[in-house]
MARZAKE-281901 format. One record per residue (C-alpha): x, y, z; residue in three letters. Coordinates in steps of 0.25 Angstrom, whole numbers, plus 5000, padded with zeros to 4 digits. Each point is the difference from the previous one (the first is absolute). Example, Ala and Ser with C-alpha at 12.3 -4.5 7.8 and 13.67 -1.06 7.14 Angstrom:
% residues 2
504949825031ALA500650144998SER
This chain:
% residues 632
511749604997UNK498750055007UNK499850144997UNK499150045012UNK500249975015UNK499350055012UNK501050025012UNK499849935012UNK500750115008UNK498750065005UNK500750105009UNK500750064988UNK498850004991UNK499250065012UNK501050115002UNK500150034985UNK498550024998UNK499950085012UNK501150094995UNK499350014987UNK498850055006UNK500850105009UNK500750054987UNK498750044994UNK499650075013UNK501350084999UNK499750034985UNK498650045003UNK500450095012UNK500850084990UNK498850034991UNK499150065011UNK500350095012UNK499849955014UNK498850105001UNK499349924989UNK500249865007UNK499449925011UNK501149945008UNK501449945000UNK499649924988UNK499950134992UNK498649964994UNK499550124993UNK498750065006UNK499350004986UNK499749865003UNK498749985009UNK500649965013UNK498849915004UNK500249914988UNK501549985002UNK500649885006UNK501550035003UNK501149915005UNK499750055014UNK498649954999UNK499749865006UNK499249974988UNK501250024991UNK500649865002UNK498749934995UNK499750104989UNK501349994993UNK500049854998UNK499949944987UNK499449864998UNK501349944997UNK501050005012UNK501150014990UNK499850155000UNK500150065013UNK500050154995UNK500050135008UNK499250114993UNK500350155003UNK498550005005UNK498749944997UNK498750084997UNK498649955000UNK499050084992UNK498949925006UNK500349925013UNK500149844998UNK499649885009UNK500949885001UNK499049925007UNK498750014993UNK499550044986UNK499450145002UNK499650054986UNK500250154998UNK498750084996UNK499950104989UNK500350125010UNK501349935004UNK500449974986UNK499850144996UNK500850055012UNK501149904997UNK500250054985UNK500150145005UNK501049965010UNK500949924990UNK500050134991UNK500550085012UNK501049905004UNK500650004986UNK500050154999UNK500750005014UNK501049904995UNK500350074988UNK500250135007UNK500949935010UNK500849924990UNK499649875007UNK499849884991UNK498949905004UNK499449864997UNK498549964999UNK499649885008UNK498749924997UNK500249865005UNK501449995003UNK500349874993UNK501050054990UNK501049894996UNK501250105002UNK499450075012UNK499950134992UNK498750055006UNK500850045013UNK501450054996UNK501150045009UNK500150155003UNK498850044992UNK498650045004UNK498949894999UNK498650044996UNK499249895007UNK498749994993UNK499449885006UNK498950085007UNK499550044987UNK499349864998UNK498550034995UNK499449904991UNK498750034994UNK499449914989UNK498750024991UNK499349894993UNK499650004986UNK498549974999UNK499950004985UNK499849864993UNK501249924998UNK499849984985UNK500350154996UNK500950004988UNK500649865002UNK500750014986UNK500750135005UNK500549955013UNK500749885005UNK499350005013UNK498850075006UNK500450105011UNK499349995013UNK500350145005UNK501250085005UNK500750035013UNK500850125005UNK501249955008UNK500850095009UNK501549994999UNK500249955014UNK499149874998UNK500649874998UNK499749894990UNK499249925009UNK499250115005UNK499650054986UNK499649864995UNK499249975013UNK499350135000UNK499750014985UNK499449865000UNK499250015012UNK499450144996UNK499749964986UNK499449875003UNK499250065012UNK499450114990UNK499549904990UNK499649895010UNK501049935009UNK499749864993UNK500150054986UNK501549974998UNK499750024985UNK500050155002UNK501150025010UNK501350074997UNK501449995004UNK501450054997UNK501149904994UNK501050035012UNK501249935003UNK500349885010UNK500350075013UNK498950085006UNK500950105008UNK500650064987UNK499750144998UNK499150044988UNK500950114995UNK501349924998UNK499249884995UNK499350094990UNK501150094995UNK500949884998UNK499049924992UNK499349915010UNK499849854996UNK499349905009UNK499049895001UNK499150054988UNK501050074990UNK499749924988UNK498550045000UNK500150135008UNK501350054995UNK501050085008UNK499450085012UNK500550124992UNK499349964988UNK498750035007UNK500350145004UNK499050104996UNK500650125007UNK500950045011UNK500350135009UNK501450045003UNK500950115004UNK501250054992UNK501249985009UNK501150104994UNK500350114991UNK499250134998UNK498649935002UNK500449925013UNK498849985009UNK499050024988UNK498949905001UNK499549934987UNK499149904995UNK500549904989UNK499249934990UNK500449924987UNK499650114991UNK500150135008UNK501150105001UNK500949915008UNK499949884991UNK501549975001UNK499949985015UNK498849914998UNK500949924990UNK501250005010UNK499149955012UNK499849864993UNK501349945002UNK501050125002UNK500149975015UNK499750085013UNK500950115005UNK500450054987UNK499050114994UNK498950055010UNK499449975013UNK498749934998UNK498950025010UNK498749934994UNK499749904989UNK498849964993UNK499949864994UNK499049934991UNK499649875007UNK500149864994UNK498849915001UNK500249885009UNK499149924990UNK500450054986UNK498949944992UNK498550044998UNK499249875003UNK498949994990UNK498549965003UNK499849865004UNK499349974987UNK501250054992UNK500749894992UNK501450055004UNK500049975014UNK499150025013UNK501249995010UNK500150125009UNK501250045009UNK499949945014UNK501450045005UNK501449984994UNK500949884999UNK501250005009UNK501249914995UNK501049945010UNK500749894992UNK501349945008UNK501249964991UNK501249935004UNK501250105000UNK500949904992UNK498949984989UNK500750074989UNK499049964990UNK498850065008UNK500750135001UNK500350004985UNK498649964997UNK499550115009UNK500750114992UNK499349964987UNK498649975006UNK499950125008UNK500350084988UNK499049934991UNK498850005010UNK498850095001UNK500450145004UNK498949995011UNK501149935009UNK501450065002UNK500849885005UNK501250005010UNK501049905003UNK500650025014UNK500949925009UNK499649965014UNK500949935010UNK499949864994UNK499450024987UNK499550094989UNK498650054998UNK499250044988UNK499050105005UNK498950104994UNK498650055000UNK499149974988UNK499050114998UNK498849924995UNK499249875002UNK500649865002UNK499649954987UNK500750124993UNK501349975008UNK500049854997UNK499850034985UNK501150105001UNK501049895005UNK499649914988UNK500250114990UNK501450035006UNK500449864997UNK499849945014UNK499649855001UNK500349885008UNK501449974992UNK500650145003UNK500950035012UNK498950095006UNK498749914998UNK498650044999UNK499649915012UNK501150075008UNK499450144997UNK498649955003UNK500449945014UNK500850125004UNK499050114995UNK498750045007UNK498950114998UNK500150115010UNK498850095001UNK500650125006UNK501150064990UNK500750075012UNK500149875007UNK500749944988UNK501050115000UNK500249995015UNK500349854999UNK501150034989UNK500750125006UNK501249925006UNK499850075014UNK498749945003UNK499349875001UNK498649944998UNK499650035014UNK500150154998UNK498950084996UNK500150104988UNK500050125009UNK501549965003UNK500350074987UNK499850135006UNK501149985011UNK501350075000UNK500949875001UNK501150075007UNK500249885009UNK500449934987UNK501350084998UNK501249924997UNK501350014992UNK499649984986UNK500350044986UNK499549964986UNK500749994986UNK499349974987UNK500149974985UNK498950024990UNK500049884992UNK499850024985UNK500149854997UNK499949875008UNK501349975008UNK500749874997UNK500249885009UNK501450055004UNK499450135006UNK498949925007UNK501049915006UNK500850135005UNK498750055006UNK499749875007UNK501450005006UNK499950145004UNK498849975010UNK500450005015UNK499149985012UNK500349985014UNK499349975013UNK500050155004UNK499250044987UNK501250064993UNK499849984986UNK500550034986UNK499049964989UNK499550034986UNK498750034994UNK499450004986UNK498950114998UNK499349984987UNK499750134992UNK499849984985UNK499349904991UNK498649954999UNK499249944988UNK500250134993UNK498650055000UNK499850134991UNK499250105007UNK499150014987UNK499749855002UNK499750005015UNK498649965005UNK499950025015UNK498749915000UNK500949884996UNK500649945013UNK500949914992UNK500750124993UNK501350065006UNK500050155000UNK501250074994UNK501350015008UNK499950145006UNK501450015004UNK500749964987UNK499050064990UNK500450145005UNK500950074990UNK501450005007UNK500250154996UNK498650045006UNK500649995014UNK501450015007UNK500149855002UNK500749954988UNK499949845002UNK498649974995UNK500549884993UNK500549935013UNK499449865002UNK500350005015UNK500850075011UNK501049915006UNK500250045015UNK501149975010UNK499750025014UNK500950005012UNK499450015014UNK500749995014UNK499750025014UNK501450065004UNK501050084993UNK501049895000UNK499049894995UNK499550104989UNK501350044995UNK500449864997UNK498849984992UNK500150144993UNK501449974996UNK499649864994UNK498850074993UNK500950114994UNK501049904995UNK498949914994UNK499450134993UNK501250034993UNK500249864995UNK498549994996UNK500250134992UNK501049934990UNK498949904997UNK498750094999UNK499750074988UNK499950165001UNK500450015015UNK498950105003UNK499550025014UNK498850065007UNK500250155005UNK499249975012UNK501149895003UNK501050115001UNK501449945001UNK501150085005UNK501049904997UNK499950034985UNK500350154996UNK499150094992UNK498649974994UNK500349934988UNK499649875007UNK498550055000UNK499950094988UNK501049954989UNK500349855002UNK499149914993UNK499650114990UNK500150004985UNK501350074996UNK499350104992UNK499250055012UNK501049985011UNK500150155003UNK498550034999UNK499549985014UNK501350065007UNK499950124991UNK498650035002UNK500049975015UNK501250095001UNK499250114993UNK498949995010UNK500950005012UNK500750124995UNK498750074998UNK499349975014UNK501249975009UNK501250064993UNK500650045013UNK499949865006UNK499350055012UNK499249875000UNK501149905002UNK500249854997UNK501249905001UNK499949964985UNK499350134994UNK499449994986UNK500650064993UNK501150105002UNK500550044986UNK500650144995UNK498950104997UNK499549994986UNK499750144992UNK498749934995UNK499549975014UNK498650065003UNK500050125010UNK499649975014UNK498750065006UNK500150145004UNK499350025013UNK500650005015UNK501450025003UNK501349935005UNK501550015001UNK500949914992UNK500949915008UNK500949884998UNK500449905011UNK501049934991UNK501150025010UNK499349955013UNK500549854998UNK501550054999UNK499950105011UNK499349895009UNK501149904997UNK501150095003UNK499350045013UNK499849865004UNK501449954998UNK500650125007UNK499149995012UNK500149845001UNK501550004999UNK
């Protein structure tokens, strides 16, 4: 039995979501008097009219869209703290960011006073469409996209024994910026500040594989991508962030969150606890990772005179039915130097091992040999040599591997919105704590579907853990042949809200279609395969950023795959943080983490501002009854 199904009767679906939105209008109109609202939509006047995009507005149809066409949601209204542009990347300045933060504070205060629940939208890629929800207000932050990087001009060899990498600087990223924009701007600004040709001193962020993903959702859910094994999760590089408390007596209060400050529990939750749960983030500050992680010694140094002249881009094609190659990939991608985070992905006719090695060619070839690659292995040394090349511009290497671009594209394509790429898509995932066996590989190979219309169902192995196991005390950044520590798996699991630091890989299933009918067929096949695979894969844990509405609750993300003695640790702590800052649930989510009864030991919420408690628990049932009555 397939537990999840998307109805093909689009007229009923359309009627239902419209009725849901209308229900919220009825409920909201009972909270405020007609004199306090703008128009027939009963929108409270405490919202700034110039920032509102109501269902009457011609812009509403475009602004409500999620990246996946599966989710045609109708919010109560949309409010933009800072106007956004869909056509060009127009970064906000400092004044606009300040105005936007104040606007979000006022929006939240108005929402609490009017008992109107809301969501916060950064990029709109949410796998379940949760950034724009039926009948709720959407705070669209895409105009708050300032990115400002500052290079570190200090010598690279500062305290090499205390750090696993030298930091080339830091970057402030507005909540509305995308991953592609953040990477492109931070790399260009830091390399420009230290000399454009000096890739040795350029900085970047270890963002994900899709440039259009919003930085807020990516970061708060964890954030893995092309450089995770060396750079860590994107949230592991957080220095601080600014936010607004969404509910309770402090609703609308602006705060700055740091690791050791008064809101250290929020800082902990912000690395893996997921967006839409705790506070509305407005600004991030990240520690950058070096594009070239080692410190080249002088030419007369006996260790090595080699310098970085670029990065090594890998694109190694593999026959899809080559079970031995896929099995070997699982092991060598775990054992190899952490300066490369390999990925096995499926194209229309074959598989592809891809990645970017952050270092010189000689170090790359040495890393392959150290990981056991030779001419007798299923993936050969000469195969890697023939299918890899030096790319002088790091941003260009990222551009070539994003999946939505090709080698004819300039890196500045990373800053585009990619809204034209909207399709029916959904991801599902497992964290792998051990290599999968030949039976599972065969199930994955049989799963793959491609047709001439580019409808597809594919799988992907994203590497996360492993490496030669270099200890930080033994790491010497002058030695180009020594792997740095793994900055994903070396993090104490309890130090962040992400519990799966022992994962070797993330196995992803991805369904993409052009039309509702085509996509639905693929989605049903993926759902069926997912539950078959779940019986074969140890742990059954998934990635919160791949939120899955076909599986109830949040155990999938925070309890599955965790040692039995610790299974309640993350859920209990996250629930405490949510009750403290978003106890009334005004900031909403489809799979909130974590709704549990109040604990007498919970810390008291901050005591500033004001708000009215309100519960929306009856909206769904009220809407369902109204829909049935009107329809029949």
